C-alpha positions in Angstrom: 14.8 9.2 5.1 13.2 12.6 5.8 12.0 13.5 9.3 8.3 12.9 9.8 7.6 16.7 10.3 8.8 17.3 6.7 6.5 14.8 5.1 3.5 15.8 3.1 0.0 14.8 4.2 -0.1 12.0 1.6 3.3 10.7 2.7 2.2 10.8 6.4 -0.8 8.7 5.6 1.3 6.2 3.7 3.7 6.1 6.7 0.8 5.4 9.0 -0.2 2.4 6.9 3.4 1.1 7.1 3.5 1.6 10.9 0.4 -0.5 11.4 2.2 -3.5 9.9 5.4 -2.7 11.7 3.5 -3.0 15.0 2.2 -6.4 14.1 5.7 -7.5 13.0 7.2 -6.2 16.2 4.7 -8.2 18.3 5.2 -11.4 16.2 9.0 -11.2 16.4 8.9 -10.5 20.1 6.5 -13.4 20.7 8.7 -15.7 18.7 11.8 -14.6 20.6 10.0 -15.2 23.9 9.0 -18.6 22.7 12.6 -19.5 21.9 13.7 -18.1 25.2 11.2 -20.2 27.2 12.0 -23.3 25.2 15.7 -22.8 25.8 15.3 -22.2 29.5 13.1 -25.3 29.9 15.4 -27.6 27.8 18.8 -26.5 28.8 18.4 -24.0 31.6 19.3 -20.4 31.4 21.8 -19.5 28.8 22.4 -17.1 25.9 19.2 -17.8 24.2 17.2 -17.1 27.4 18.1 -13.5 27.0 17.5 -13.2 23.3 14.3 -11.0 23.6 16.4 -8.4 25.4 18.3 -7.7 22.2 15.1 -6.8 20.3 13.7 -4.4 23.0 15.6 -1.3 21.8 14.4 -1.9 18.2 10.8 -2.2 19.3 11.1 0.8 21.5 12.5 2.9 18.7 9.6 1.9 16.5 7.1 2.7 19.3 8.6 6.2 19.7 8.3 6.8 15.9 4.7 5.6 16.0 3.8 8.0 18.8 5.4 10.9 16.9 3.5 9.9 13.7 0.2 9.8 15.7 0.9 13.2 17.1 1.6 14.7 13.6 -1.6 13.1 12.2 -3.6 14.6 15.0 -2.0 18.0 14.6 -2.8 18.0 10.9 -6.3 16.6 11.4 -5.6 13.6 9.2 -6.9 11.1 11.7 
């Protein structure tokens, strides 16, 4: 995939649409993992599943950084 700075205006706008759904998916997945973690901690005490959300944090952080970069480019190009 090309870096965001090399994308055309149309491609940037399409990427912004994708990023909106990515944020929703990140929140849903993280919420689901938190639910599994809490359920596991209540039923069996702390174990491997209790720390499951920690595995997803780097992925969500990478998506958040990409989103901020995309927002910055959209603002620079007066597309938003």
